[in-house]
C-alpha positions as CSV (number, residue, x, y, z in Angstrom):
1,X,0.0,0.0,0.0
2,X,1.3,3.4,-1.0
3,X,1.1,6.3,1.4
4,X,-0.6,9.5,0.3
5,X,0.2,12.6,2.3
6,X,-2.3,15.4,1.9
7,X,-1.9,18.9,3.4
8,X,-5.2,20.7,4.0
9,X,-4.2,24.3,3.8
10,X,-7.7,25.9,3.8
11,X,-9.1,27.0,7.2
12,X,-11.6,24.8,9.0
13,X,-11.8,26.1,12.5
14,X,-8.4,27.7,12.6
15,X,-7.5,30.2,15.4
16,X,-4.1,31.2,13.9
17,X,-3.6,33.3,10.8
18,X,-2.1,31.3,7.9
19,X,-2.0,28.1,9.9
20,X,-2.0,26.3,6.6
21,X,1.7,27.4,6.1
22,X,2.8,25.2,9.0
23,X,0.5,22.4,7.8
24,X,2.3,22.5,4.4
25,X,5.7,22.4,6.0
26,X,4.9,19.3,8.1
27,X,3.1,17.6,5.2
28,X,6.2,18.1,3.1
29,X,8.5,16.4,5.6
30,X,6.1,13.5,6.0
31,X,5.8,13.1,2.3
32,X,9.5,12.7,2.2
33,X,9.3,10.0,4.8
34,X,6.6,8.4,2.6
35,X,8.8,8.5,-0.4
36,X,6.5,10.8,-2.4
37,X,8.9,12.2,-5.0
38,X,6.5,15.0,-6.0
39,X,5.8,16.0,-2.4
40,X,2.4,16.0,-0.7
41,X,-0.9,16.8,-2.3
42,X,-1.8,20.4,-1.1
43,X,-5.4,21.4,-0.9
44,X,-6.6,25.0,-0.8
45,X,-4.7,28.0,0.4
46,X,-3.6,29.3,3.8
47,X,-5.7,32.3,5.0
48,X,-6.3,34.6,7.9
49,X,-8.2,33.1,10.8
50,X,-11.6,34.4,11.7
51,X,-12.4,33.2,15.2
52,X,-16.0,32.3,15.2
53,X,-18.6,30.1,16.9
54,X,-19.1,26.6,15.7
55,X,-22.2,27.5,13.6
56,X,-20.2,30.1,11.7
57,X,-17.3,27.7,11.0
58,X,-19.7,25.0,9.8
59,X,-21.3,27.5,7.4
60,X,-18.2,29.4,6.2
61,X,-15.7,26.5,6.2
62,X,-18.1,23.8,5.0
63,X,-16.3,23.3,1.7
64,X,-12.9,22.7,3.3
65,X,-14.4,20.3,5.9
66,X,-16.0,18.3,3.2
67,X,-12.8,18.3,1.2
68,X,-11.0,16.7,4.1
69,X,-13.3,13.7,4.0
70,X,-13.2,13.6,0.2
71,X,-9.4,13.4,0.2
72,X,-9.4,10.5,2.7
73,X,-12.1,8.6,0.8
74,X,-10.4,9.1,-2.6
75,X,-7.1,7.7,-1.2
76,X,-8.8,4.6,0.3
77,X,-10.8,3.8,-2.8
78,X,-7.6,4.1,-4.9
79,X,-5.8,1.7,-2.6
80,X,-3.6,4.2,-0.8
81,X,-3.2,4.9,2.9
82,X,-4.2,8.5,3.6
83,X,-2.2,10.7,6.0
84,X,-4.0,14.0,6.2
85,X,-2.3,17.0,7.8
86,X,-4.6,19.8,8.9
87,X,-4.5,22.8,11.3
88,X,-7.5,21.7,13.4
89,X,-9.1,18.5,14.6
90,X,-12.4,19.6,13.1
91,X,-11.6,17.6,10.0
92,X,-12.6,14.5,11.9
93,X,-16.3,15.4,11.3
94,X,-15.9,14.2,7.7
95,X,-12.7,12.1,7.7
96,X,-13.9,9.5,10.2
97,X,-17.2,8.8,8.3
98,X,-15.1,8.6,5.1
99,X,-13.0,5.8,6.7
100,X,-16.1,4.0,8.0
101,X,-17.7,4.0,4.5
102,X,-14.7,2.0,3.3
103,X,-13.9,0.1,6.5
104,X,-16.8,0.0,8.9
105,X,-14.9,-2.1,11.4
106,X,-12.2,0.5,11.9
107,X,-11.1,1.5,15.4
108,X,-10.2,5.2,15.9
109,X,-7.1,5.7,18.0
110,X,-7.6,9.2,19.5
111,X,-4.2,10.6,20.6
112,X,-5.0,14.0,21.9
113,X,-4.8,16.1,25.0
114,X,-8.5,16.8,24.7
115,X,-11.6,14.6,24.1
116,X,-13.3,17.0,21.7
117,X,-16.5,15.5,22.8
118,X,-18.5,18.5,23.8
119,X,-21.9,19.4,22.2
120,X,-23.7,22.7,21.6
121,X,-25.4,22.1,25.0
122,X,-22.1,21.4,26.9
123,X,-19.4,23.5,25.2
124,X,-18.0,26.3,27.3
125,X,-16.2,27.8,24.3
126,X,-18.5,27.2,21.2
127,X,-15.3,26.1,19.4
128,X,-15.9,23.5,16.7
129,X,-12.6,21.8,17.4
130,X,-13.7,20.9,20.9
131,X,-16.9,19.3,19.6
132,X,-15.8,17.5,16.5
133,X,-15.5,13.9,17.8
134,X,-18.9,14.0,19.3
135,X,-20.3,15.2,15.9
136,X,-18.5,12.3,14.2
137,X,-20.3,10.0,16.6
138,X,-23.7,11.5,15.9
139,X,-24.1,12.8,19.4
140,X,-25.1,16.2,17.9
141,X,-25.9,17.1,14.3
142,X,-23.3,19.3,12.6
143,X,-25.3,19.6,9.4
144,X,-22.5,18.3,7.2
145,X,-24.3,15.1,6.4
146,X,-21.3,12.9,6.7
147,X,-22.3,9.2,7.2
148,X,-22.0,6.7,8.8
149,X,-21.4,7.8,12.4
150,X,-18.8,6.3,14.6
151,X,-19.9,4.1,17.5
152,X,-18.2,5.4,20.6
153,X,-17.3,1.8,21.4
154,X,-14.8,2.0,18.5
155,X,-12.8,4.8,20.1
156,X,-9.5,4.1,21.9
157,X,-8.4,7.2,23.9
158,X,-4.8,7.7,25.0
159,X,-3.1,10.9,26.2
160,X,-6.4,12.6,26.9
161,X,-6.0,14.7,30.1
162,X,-8.1,17.9,29.7
163,X,-11.9,17.3,29.8
164,X,-14.7,19.6,30.7
165,X,-17.0,18.2,33.4
166,X,-20.0,17.8,31.1
167,X,-17.8,16.3,28.4
168,X,-16.5,13.7,30.9
169,X,-20.1,12.9,31.8
170,X,-20.9,12.3,28.1
171,X,-18.0,10.0,27.7
172,X,-18.8,8.1,30.9
173,X,-22.3,7.6,29.5
174,X,-20.9,5.9,26.5
175,X,-18.4,3.9,28.7
176,X,-15.4,5.4,26.8
177,X,-12.3,4.9,28.9
178,X,-9.0,6.7,28.7
179,X,-6.2,4.1,28.4
180,X,-3.2,5.2,30.5
181,X,-0.5,2.7,29.4
182,X,0.7,2.0,25.9
183,X,0.3,-1.8,26.5
184,X,-3.4,-1.2,27.0
185,X,-3.6,0.6,23.7
186,X,-1.8,-2.2,21.9
187,X,-4.2,-4.7,23.5
188,X,-7.2,-2.7,22.3
189,X,-6.0,-2.4,18.6
190,X,-4.1,-5.6,18.1
191,X,-5.1,-7.3,14.8
192,X,-7.7,-4.6,14.0
193,X,-7.9,-1.9,11.3
194,X,-7.0,1.4,12.9
195,X,-7.4,5.0,11.9
196,X,-5.1,7.3,14.0
197,X,-6.2,10.8,15.0
198,X,-3.0,12.5,16.2
199,X,-3.4,16.0,17.7
200,X,0.2,17.1,18.4
201,X,-0.9,18.6,21.7
202,X,-0.8,15.1,23.0
203,X,2.9,15.9,23.5
204,X,4.1,17.5,26.6
205,X,3.8,21.3,26.1
206,X,7.3,21.7,27.5
207,X,8.4,19.9,24.3
208,X,5.9,21.4,21.9
209,X,4.1,24.7,22.5
210,X,0.5,24.4,21.3
211,X,-2.6,26.6,21.0
212,X,-4.4,24.7,23.8
213,X,-1.7,23.3,26.1
214,X,-2.5,20.8,28.8
215,X,0.2,20.0,31.4
216,X,1.8,16.6,31.2
217,X,1.6,14.5,28.0
218,X,3.8,12.2,26.0
219,X,7.4,12.7,25.1
220,X,8.2,12.7,21.4
221,X,10.1,9.4,21.8
222,X,7.2,7.7,23.6
223,X,4.8,8.9,20.8
224,X,7.1,7.6,18.1
225,X,7.5,4.2,19.8
226,X,3.7,3.9,20.4
227,X,3.0,4.6,16.7
228,X,5.7,2.1,15.6
229,X,4.1,-0.5,17.9
230,X,0.6,0.3,16.6
231,X,1.7,-0.1,13.0
232,X,3.2,-3.5,13.9
233,X,0.3,-4.8,15.9
234,X,-2.6,-3.4,13.9
235,X,-3.6,-2.7,10.4
236,X,-3.0,1.1,9.8
237,X,-5.9,2.2,7.6
238,X,-4.9,5.9,7.6
239,X,-4.2,8.9,9.9
240,X,-4.8,12.5,10.4
241,X,-2.4,14.9,12.1
242,X,-3.5,18.2,13.5
243,X,-2.4,21.3,15.5
244,X,1.1,21.8,14.4
245,X,1.9,25.4,15.4
246,X,5.6,25.5,16.2
247,X,7.8,25.9,13.1
248,X,11.0,25.6,15.2
249,X,9.9,22.1,16.3
250,X,9.2,20.8,12.7
251,X,11.8,18.1,12.8
252,X,10.7,16.9,16.2
253,X,7.1,16.6,15.1
254,X,7.9,15.0,11.8
255,X,10.1,12.4,13.5
256,X,7.5,11.6,16.2
257,X,4.7,11.2,13.6
258,X,6.9,9.5,11.1
259,X,5.7,5.9,11.6
260,X,2.3,6.9,10.2
261,X,3.9,7.9,6.9
262,X,6.3,5.0,6.4
263,X,5.3,2.7,3.6
């Protein structure tokens, strides 16, 4: 299976001006890891951010969000492994359904400091990026029409350490556990098809400054080893990588996420 690295430069729910420029830089290094001689496939253009409520992002960034899912689906249908690089986690609203259309038995390994499992009724920020996984699970209707929805039982959480109280209650209601040890993660995914969602804020903020830092987190070495082990023990269907916002840590992030792009 060939690896197809895609950089989604157009804004989704970005909170930084021209965040797509950092996305392009990371996608280029990962494409080199994947052996893509012509570089990554770059979609859209970087632009100024326009901080908005989730309803505004869903309306104004609809095309970019749908494009994210379309790129993942195209790669899978053409026999490639997609590795999508984007500025925000909001892409999962369409990428996860795209994966499930092709591989409905896929497990989503959610490596993120945050659960992103709020809803319009629980969110303290009205930020789409903090609600996107719940939308992908059909807990609330984002209006994008991406189907099928993910069963929360297919989520494997690791590195999640910053949850709002109501968000935690929702996850508890679906019996979604946060796995603390890498061996638990490997037991959960072994022999199964896996789509990896990697928000780089899963790393310790002392190693990687991020927009929404949460104390603690993984080291870059621990993340790289975990991804290597996941690729060995499970069938890697594809991946998405979000929230790269530190150009001076480009090499560190590319190396840590590198196993996802290796053929």
